[in-house]
C-alpha positions, 0 to 999 in steps of 0.5 A: 499500499502506498502512502504519502510521505511529505518532506520539509517543504517538498511535495507529498512523494508516493512511499511503500510503507512495506519497505520499512519491514522489507528485511531483504531490501534493507539488508541489501542497502546495508550490504552495499554500504559494508562494501563501500566501507561506510556506516548509514544514518537512521535518516539515510536509511529511511531516505533510501526506503523512500521516507523522510525521518520520523521517529515512528518510521525509525522505530519500525525500521530498528525492529526490521534490523533484528530480522536483517541480522537474523538472516545474516546469521543463517548465512554465516555473515556478520551482523549489519545492524551495526552500521545504522547510526545516529547522525550526531555521534555515529553510534547505534541507537538505544535498541541495538545496545539493549538488544544484547549483541554488544554483550554477546561480543564481549562489551559491557561498557557505556553506550556512548563516548570513546569507549563505545565508539572505539568498540563500534568502530572495530565492529564495523571494520570487521563487517567492512573487512568481510564485505571488502573480500567478496565485493562484486567485480 
């Protein structure tokens, strides 16, 4: 079902709300970013899906990121959700931290600040390295 998504001063644009829950599509966007060696802001991801940033849409995408990581695990690939970050500090939002991934990876520190940034850079670099070896010719 198409909805109208209105940006700041922009004309309404048709946006397919099902894209917010489309794990394969979001996975493809994040895999492309990983191959390029870059993180993706929540706003950028929503934009790639045809939406402007709103908190409800961000929350919907965040729920889908868990499914993206589940699909990655089934294929023995690294999690991609760690690439989705806030523009302000380039760190994942609260949902990523409370989801337990950081603890599973051995990190039990703060969600913000230098230690968190270092940990996230390491995790993201592991994803970048994995996908750099699998770039399409």
